[in-house]
N, CA, C and O of each residue as an XYZ file, in Angstrom:
608
protein
N       0.836     -1.185      0.000
C       0.000      0.000      0.000
C       0.876      1.242      0.000
O       2.094      1.167      0.161
N       0.256      2.335     -0.176
C       0.985      3.596     -0.196
C       1.491      3.988      1.184
O       2.412      4.797      1.292
N       0.918      3.441      2.223
C       1.336      3.817      3.577
C       2.608      3.112      4.014
O       3.165      3.447      5.060
N       3.078      2.153      3.250
C       4.344      1.527      3.578
C       4.246      0.103      4.073
O       5.267     -0.580      4.156
N       3.067     -0.370      4.402
C       2.899     -1.745      4.849
C       1.777     -2.355      4.029
O       0.672     -1.815      3.976
N       2.059     -3.470      3.396
C       1.089     -4.102      2.501
C      -0.247     -4.344      3.202
O      -0.310     -4.965      4.263
N      -1.301     -3.840      2.585
C      -2.679     -4.053      3.025
C      -2.944     -3.631      4.469
O      -3.798     -4.213      5.138
N      -2.229     -2.638      4.946
C      -2.468     -2.189      6.312
C      -2.321     -0.675      6.370
O      -1.218     -0.142      6.244
N      -3.431      0.005      6.560
C      -3.372      1.454      6.719
C      -3.208      1.781      8.194
O      -2.194      2.349      8.598
N      -4.193      1.428      8.989
C      -4.054      1.584     10.432
C      -3.406      0.313     10.965
O      -3.899     -0.791     10.733
N      -2.316      0.474     11.667
C      -1.539     -0.661     12.163
C      -2.377     -1.477     13.141
O      -2.825     -0.971     14.170
N      -2.578     -2.731     12.807
C      -3.417     -3.603     13.629
C      -2.805     -3.906     14.992
O      -3.524     -4.292     15.914
N      -1.507     -3.741     15.134
C      -0.887     -3.992     16.435
C      -1.163     -2.850     17.420
O      -0.849     -2.966     18.605
N      -1.742     -1.761     16.940
C      -2.037     -0.629     17.815
C      -3.376     -0.777     18.526
O      -3.515     -0.289     19.648
N      -4.335     -1.409     17.940
C      -5.698     -1.541     18.439
C      -6.397     -0.185     18.454
O      -7.379      0.013     17.739
N      -5.909      0.733     19.246
C      -6.544      2.039     19.339
C      -5.561      3.029     19.950
O      -4.648      2.635     20.675
N      -5.744      4.290     19.663
C      -4.962      5.406     20.193
C      -3.609      5.536     19.507
O      -2.800      4.608     19.500
N      -3.388      6.701     18.938
C      -2.166      7.103     18.226
C      -2.061      6.485     16.836
O      -1.074      6.721     16.140
N      -3.043      5.709     16.417
C      -2.973      5.091     15.093
C      -3.046      6.131     13.987
O      -2.502      5.915     12.903
N      -3.708      7.256     14.238
C      -3.775      8.320     13.242
C      -2.414      8.995     13.074
O      -2.031      9.360     11.963
N      -1.695      9.159     14.166
C      -0.355      9.748     14.105
C       0.583      8.812     13.352
O       1.377      9.252     12.521
N       0.487      7.529     13.646
C       1.309      6.534     12.963
C       1.064      6.562     11.455
O       2.013      6.565     10.671
N      -0.188      6.581     11.054
C      -0.517      6.605      9.629
C      -0.001      7.884      8.971
O       0.593      7.827      7.894
N      -0.220      9.022      9.599
C       0.243     10.291      9.033
C       1.764     10.302      8.885
O       2.289     10.803      7.891
N       2.459      9.759      9.859
C       3.923      9.714      9.812
C       4.385      8.838      8.647
O       5.287      9.215      7.899
N       3.760      7.667      8.497
C       4.143      6.771      7.400
C       3.838      7.388      6.038
O       4.623      7.245      5.101
N       2.717      8.063      5.927
C       2.389      8.720      4.658
C       3.399      9.813      4.340
O       3.795      9.988      3.188
N       3.806     10.534      5.351
C       4.825     11.568      5.160
C       6.143     10.935      4.706
O       6.809     11.459      3.813
N       6.514      9.825      5.311
C       7.730      9.112      4.901
C       7.661      8.673      3.437
O       8.683      8.602      2.754
N       6.462      8.383      2.967
C       6.276      7.952      1.579
C       6.177      9.122      0.608
O       6.010      8.925     -0.596
N       6.280     10.341      1.134
C       6.293     11.500      0.263
C       4.964     12.212      0.115
O       4.861     13.166     -0.655
N       3.950     11.774      0.832
C       2.664     12.457      0.771
C       2.803     13.816      1.442
O       3.588     13.977      2.377
N       2.061     14.764      0.975
C       2.099     16.119      1.519
C       0.855     16.388      2.348
O      -0.234     15.904      2.040
N       1.033     17.156      3.388
C      -0.087     17.637      4.196
C      -0.310     19.091      3.837
O       0.638     19.842      3.609
N      -1.548     19.471      3.789
C      -1.887     20.843      3.448
C      -2.649     21.452      4.617
O      -3.624     20.880      5.105
N      -2.197     22.601      5.050
C      -2.861     23.322      6.127
C      -3.937     24.207      5.527
O      -3.660     25.034      4.659
N      -5.146     24.034      5.987
C      -6.271     24.845      5.539
C      -6.900     25.485      6.769
O      -7.664     24.832      7.479
N      -6.592     26.751      7.032
C      -7.067     27.373      8.268
C      -8.590     27.482      8.362
O      -9.132     27.596      9.462
N      -9.285     27.448      7.227
C     -10.744     27.550      7.258
C     -11.407     26.236      7.681
O     -12.560     26.232      8.113
N     -10.693     25.142      7.558
C     -11.265     23.836      7.892
C     -11.448     23.716      9.404
O     -10.650     24.236     10.184
N     -12.500     23.031      9.793
C     -12.756     22.794     11.209
C     -12.914     21.299     11.432
O     -13.569     20.598     10.661
N     -12.303     20.839     12.495
C     -12.425     19.437     12.882
C     -12.674     19.394     14.378
O     -12.162     20.221     15.131
N     -13.449     18.442     14.789
C     -13.746     18.280     16.202
C     -13.298     16.899     16.630
O     -13.662     15.892     16.024
N     -12.506     16.870     17.682
C     -11.979     15.618     18.204
C     -12.050     15.715     19.716
O     -11.293     16.465     20.333
N     -12.947     14.967     20.304
C     -13.116     15.043     21.745
C     -11.887     14.480     22.436
O     -11.382     13.419     22.067
N     -11.423     15.182     23.416
C     -10.271     14.765     24.210
C     -10.584     14.971     25.678
O     -11.309     15.890     26.059
N     -10.025     14.104     26.482
C     -10.146     14.288     27.925
C      -9.280     15.455     28.373
O      -9.589     16.122     29.360
N      -8.197     15.699     27.649
C      -7.310     16.807     27.971
C      -7.549     17.891     26.935
O      -7.370     17.670     25.737
N      -7.946     19.042     27.393
C      -8.284     20.135     26.498
C      -7.047     20.964     26.177
O      -6.081     20.987     26.941
N      -7.094     21.639     25.041
C      -5.986     22.487     24.608
C      -5.881     23.746     25.441
O      -6.551     23.902     26.462
N      -5.037     24.624     24.987
C      -4.825     25.874     25.698
C      -3.618     25.782     26.608
O      -2.935     24.760     26.664
N      -3.375     26.852     27.308
C      -2.224     26.900     28.204
C      -2.521     26.054     29.441
O      -3.512     26.264     30.142
N      -1.635     25.096     29.685
C      -1.849     24.188     30.808
C      -0.572     24.092     31.625
O       0.527     24.035     31.074
N      -0.722     24.074     32.909
C       0.416     23.822     33.778
C       0.617     22.327     33.923
O      -0.273     21.536     33.613
N       1.783     21.949     34.393
C       2.111     20.537     34.506
C       1.156     19.812     35.457
O       0.800     18.661     35.205
N       0.739     20.459     36.537
C      -0.153     19.797     37.483
C      -1.555     19.622     36.910
O      -2.233     18.637     37.202
N      -1.983     20.575     36.097
C      -3.282     20.435     35.448
C      -3.252     19.257     34.474
O      -4.211     18.490     34.392
N      -2.160     19.117     33.745
C      -2.016     17.986     32.825
C      -2.066     16.677     33.604
O      -2.751     15.740     33.196
N      -1.343     16.605     34.728
C      -1.348     15.391     35.547
C      -2.755     15.050     36.019
O      -3.181     13.897     35.942
N      -3.475     16.056     36.509
C      -4.841     15.807     36.987
C      -5.735     15.305     35.856
O      -6.559     14.413     36.058
N      -5.570     15.879     34.673
C      -6.396     15.461     33.541
C      -6.045     14.047     33.086
O      -6.932     13.286     32.699
N      -4.762     13.688     33.129
C      -4.366     12.321     32.796
C      -4.998     11.325     33.765
O      -5.425     10.242     33.365
N      -5.053     11.695     35.023
C      -5.605     10.787     36.020
C      -7.102     10.571     35.836
O      -7.644      9.584     36.334
N      -7.773     11.464     35.139
C      -9.203     11.317     34.877
C      -9.477     10.336     33.738
O     -10.576      9.792     33.634
N      -8.471     10.112     32.881
C      -8.676      9.216     31.742
C      -8.743      7.771     32.221
O      -8.214      7.423     33.277
N      -9.393      6.952     31.434
C      -9.504      5.546     31.808
C      -8.148      4.856     31.701
O      -7.263      5.297     30.968
N      -8.011      3.788     32.434
C      -6.756      3.035     32.420
C      -6.448      2.481     31.036
O      -5.290      2.456     30.618
N      -7.463      2.045     30.338
C      -7.224      1.463     29.012
C      -6.743      2.525     28.024
O      -5.904      2.240     27.169
N      -7.262      3.737     28.134
C      -6.801      4.833     27.273
C      -5.329      5.119     27.552
O      -4.531      5.231     26.622
N      -4.970      5.237     28.814
C      -3.579      5.522     29.166
C      -2.648      4.389     28.736
O      -1.545      4.638     28.250
N      -3.090      3.159     28.915
C      -2.285      1.998     28.531
C      -1.967      2.031     27.037
O      -0.798      2.014     26.650
N      -3.000      2.080     26.199
C      -2.778      2.041     24.750
C      -2.110      3.305     24.228
O      -1.310      3.245     23.294
N      -2.425      4.423     24.811
C      -1.814      5.670     24.373
C      -0.303      5.642     24.602
O       0.466      6.032     23.724
N       0.119      5.185     25.767
C       1.552      5.137     26.080
C       2.270      4.087     25.232
O       3.323      4.366     24.657
N       1.711      2.901     25.154
C       2.328      1.833     24.353
C       2.464      2.263     22.898
O       3.527      2.101     22.299
N       1.411      2.800     22.338
C       1.426      3.162     20.924
C       2.293      4.379     20.637
O       2.846      4.510     19.545
N       2.410      5.256     21.604
C       3.333      6.388     21.474
C       4.753      5.862     21.260
O       5.459      6.314     20.358
N       5.160      4.916     22.085
C       6.503      4.344     21.973
C       6.663      3.556     20.670
O       7.703      3.645     20.017
N       5.643      2.791     20.293
C       5.714      2.016     19.051
C       5.815      2.923     17.830
O       6.525      2.605     16.876
N       5.113      4.042     17.855
C       5.151      4.975     16.727
C       6.558      5.515     16.512
O       7.028      5.603     15.378
N       7.217      5.869     17.583
C       8.592      6.372     17.473
C       9.515      5.272     16.960
O      10.299      5.494     16.038
N       9.422      4.095     17.555
C      10.275      2.974     17.145
C      10.080      2.642     15.671
O      11.046      2.374     14.957
N       8.852      2.660     15.227
C       8.529      2.220     13.875
C       8.871      3.247     12.808
O       9.233      2.869     11.694
N       8.767      4.528     13.114
C       8.793      5.533     12.057
C       9.949      6.527     12.087
O      10.221      7.165     11.070
N      10.616      6.677     13.185
C      11.645      7.714     13.266
C      12.952      7.242     12.644
O      13.390      6.114     12.874
N      13.565      8.109     11.860
C      14.900      7.828     11.337
C      15.870      7.793     12.518
O      15.781      8.619     13.426
N      16.786      6.845     12.501
C      17.726      6.693     13.608
C      18.552      7.960     13.816
O      18.750      8.389     14.953
N      19.031      8.556     12.735
C      19.829      9.781     12.853
C      19.059     10.909     13.516
O      19.604     11.631     14.350
N      17.798     11.061     13.148
C      16.968     12.102     13.765
C      16.727     11.799     15.239
O      16.744     12.697     16.081
N      16.505     10.529     15.536
C      16.304     10.134     16.930
C      17.538     10.481     17.762
O      17.425     11.022     18.862
N      18.710     10.167     17.227
C      19.947     10.442     17.965
C      20.181     11.943     18.131
O      20.646     12.383     19.183
N      19.862     12.729     17.104
C      20.006     14.189     17.219
C      19.096     14.752     18.307
O      19.470     15.681     19.023
N      17.911     14.186     18.420
C      16.923     14.687     19.376
C      16.922     13.918     20.689
O      16.088     14.174     21.558
N      17.849     12.980     20.841
C      17.825     12.101     22.003
C      17.753     12.835     23.342
O      16.964     12.430     24.197
N      18.534     13.892     23.568
C      18.428     14.559     24.882
C      17.007     15.052     25.180
O      16.533     14.933     26.310
N      16.338     15.597     24.179
C      14.976     16.099     24.373
C      13.989     14.951     24.545
O      13.104     14.998     25.399
N      14.154     13.919     23.720
C      13.274     12.751     23.816
C      13.456     12.086     25.171
O      12.481     11.750     25.844
N      14.712     11.897     25.569
C      14.993     11.247     26.852
C      14.380     12.033     28.005
O      13.755     11.450     28.892
N      14.555     13.347     27.998
C      14.012     14.178     29.069
C      12.489     14.036     29.146
O      11.927     13.869     30.228
N      11.839     14.104     28.000
C      10.377     13.982     27.958
C       9.927     12.596     28.427
O       9.011     12.478     29.242
N      10.571     11.557     27.913
C      10.184     10.194     28.278
C      10.515      9.886     29.736
O       9.790      9.140     30.394
N      11.588     10.449     30.231
C      11.970     10.280     31.632
C      10.893     10.869     32.543
O      10.494     10.249     33.529
N      10.429     12.069     32.202
C       9.351     12.695     32.975
C       8.095     11.838     32.927
O       7.450     11.607     33.950
N       7.759     11.377     31.753
C       6.559     10.563     31.581
C       6.668      9.269     32.391
O       5.714      8.859     33.053
N       7.843      8.630     32.331
C       8.042      7.379     33.062
C       7.865      7.589     34.568
O       7.200      6.792     35.230
N       8.453      8.653     35.109
C       8.330      8.875     36.549
C       6.914      9.255     36.951
O       6.461      8.893     38.037
N       6.223      9.968     36.104
C       4.817     10.244     36.387
C       4.049      8.923     36.474
O       3.279      8.702     37.408
N       4.269      8.058     35.496
C       3.582      6.759     35.480
C       3.975      5.932     36.696
O       3.123      5.310     37.332
N       5.242      5.925     37.013
C       5.739      5.139     38.142
C       5.068      5.535     39.456
O       4.714      4.669     40.256
N       4.891      6.828     39.681
C       4.366      7.293     40.963
C       2.854      7.528     40.989
O       2.235      7.428     42.048
N       2.257      7.836     39.845
C       0.846      8.206     39.860
C      -0.055      7.294     39.036
O      -1.279      7.365     39.149
N       0.529      6.455     38.225
C      -0.265      5.659     37.290
C       0.405      4.305     37.078
O       0.603      3.880     35.939
N       0.750      3.639     38.150
C       1.566      2.426     38.056
C       0.923      1.341     37.188
O       1.627      0.498     36.632
N      -0.387      1.356     37.069
C      -1.048      0.364     36.217
C      -0.642      0.518     34.749
O      -0.742     -0.441     33.984
N      -0.187      1.702     34.346
C       0.229      1.929     32.961
C       1.606      1.324     32.686
O       2.013      1.220     31.528
N       2.325      0.926     33.732
C       3.621      0.271     33.522
C       3.481     -0.989     32.674
O       4.426     -1.393     31.997
N       2.315     -1.602     32.711
C       2.072     -2.787     31.879
C       2.243     -2.461     30.397
O       2.546     -3.344     29.594
N       2.051     -1.203     30.041
C       2.217     -0.792     28.644
C       3.658     -0.977     28.182
O       3.905     -1.261     27.010
N       4.608     -0.818     29.098
C       6.012     -1.046     28.733
C       6.243     -2.503     28.354
O       6.955     -2.794     27.392
N       5.643     -3.415     29.107
C       5.774     -4.837     28.778
C       5.110     -5.143     27.436
O       5.635     -5.921     26.639
N       3.963     -4.531     27.194
C       3.281     -4.718     25.907
C       4.122     -4.136     24.770
O       4.198     -4.717     23.687
N       4.749     -2.991     25.020
C       5.633     -2.379     24.023
C       6.779     -3.326     23.678
O       7.029     -3.601     22.504
N       7.476     -3.825     24.699
C       8.600     -4.723     24.442
C       8.139     -6.014     23.772
O       8.863     -6.587     22.958
N       6.943     -6.468     24.110
C       6.393     -7.661     23.472
C       6.080     -7.459     22.000
O       6.121     -8.409     21.219
N       5.768     -6.234     21.619
C       5.418     -5.931     20.227
C       6.625     -5.505     19.391
O       6.512     -5.362     18.174
N       7.757     -5.307     20.020
C       8.929     -4.765     19.315
C       9.367     -5.598     18.118
O       9.665     -5.037     17.063
N       9.414     -6.912     18.248
C       9.917     -7.723     17.126
C       9.026     -7.570     15.896
O       9.527     -7.439     14.780
N       7.718     -7.586     16.094
C       6.784     -7.404     14.975
C       6.910     -6.000     14.383
O       6.888     -5.833     13.164
N       7.040     -5.013     15.233
C       7.127     -3.627     14.777
C       8.457     -3.370     14.064
O       8.502     -2.586     13.116
N       9.516     -4.006     14.495
C      10.805     -3.833     13.819
C      10.780     -4.417     12.407
O      11.450     -3.900     11.513
N      10.021     -5.478     12.202
C       9.842     -6.022     10.849
C       9.121     -4.991      9.981
O       9.508     -4.752      8.837
N       8.076     -4.388     10.529
C       7.351     -3.345      9.805
C       8.257     -2.145      9.548
O       8.209     -1.542      8.476
N       9.077     -1.806     10.526
C       9.993     -0.671     10.384
C      10.926     -0.866      9.193
O      11.142      0.061      8.412
N      11.476     -2.067      9.056
C      12.388     -2.330      7.931
C      11.685     -2.080      6.599
O      12.267     -1.494      5.686
N      10.444     -2.522      6.489
C       9.681     -2.307      5.253
C       9.408     -0.822      5.032
O       9.534     -0.321      3.914
N       9.041     -0.132      6.085
C       8.727      1.298      5.986
C       9.964      2.083      5.568
O       9.897      2.915      4.664
N      11.079      1.823      6.216
C      12.305      2.567      5.919
C      12.827      2.246      4.520
O      13.396      3.111      3.854
N      12.637      1.019      4.081
C      13.073      0.638      2.738
C      12.283      1.405      1.678
O      12.813      1.721      0.613
N      11.023      1.702      1.968
C      10.147      2.377      1.003
C      10.083      3.891      1.198
O       9.384      4.580      0.455
N      10.801      4.411      2.183
C      10.751      5.857      2.450
C      11.253      6.629      1.236
O      12.248      6.259      0.612
N      10.552      7.699      0.917
C      10.913      8.532     -0.236
C      11.418      9.906      0.179
O      11.752     10.726     -0.676
N      11.476     10.159      1.455
C      11.967     11.447      1.939
C      13.236     11.210      2.750
O      13.489     10.106      3.233
N      14.009     12.248      2.883
C      15.254     12.151      3.639
C      14.989     12.455      5.111
O      13.969     13.050      5.457
N      15.909     12.045      5.967
C      15.768     12.420      7.378
C      15.681     13.939      7.563
O      14.946     14.422      8.424
N      16.428     14.678      6.760
C      16.393     16.143      6.858
C      14.996     16.679      6.536
O      14.511     17.592      7.205
N      14.356     16.119      5.525
C      12.992     16.545      5.182
C      12.018     16.219      6.314
O      11.120     17.009      6.606
N      12.188     15.075      6.941
C      11.291     14.690      8.038
C      11.477     15.575      9.264
O      10.520     15.826      9.996
N      12.689     16.046      9.495
C      12.942     16.902     10.665
C      12.111     18.179     10.614
O      11.781     18.746     11.656
N      11.774     18.631      9.420
C      10.962     19.847      9.283
C       9.617     19.698      9.994
O       9.041     20.683     10.456
N       9.127     18.475     10.078
C       7.820     18.230     10.692
C       7.876     18.247     12.210
O       6.846     18.408     12.865
N       9.057     18.084     12.776
C       9.149     17.881     14.219
C       9.966     18.939     14.950
O      10.221     18.801     16.147
N      10.370     19.961     14.271
C      11.183     20.992     14.921
C      10.337     22.206     15.208
O      10.834     23.191     15.754
């Protein structure tokens, strides 16, 4: 398929949460373009609302979400990075990624320990996702430099 994995648009190993980000990332890797249209409106209900938020407000809002949402969201967040990020870009951004993930891990450790199971699910899915990663990277039509424009 055009998304980089034969006959799979939304990655079936994700089940739910972050699958839209994964698909958009893979399409971008394949050279698809995104167009910003400021007149367009989309509505996507979230437990955490936009706007200026302090760290404690974010923590409180995370605690209101269901355990299953937090589990799949965290697992799929990690899988998306593993599956789609160019290694060179990951290494360039490692200090920032590490700092962010370190904060997230300690939040989970102290306030959401049930989400730690997502790490085990992530590691359990790694071998399958690495196979998909090889296919995705082999078919990538953009350079790591072009992809960095999306994340800086």
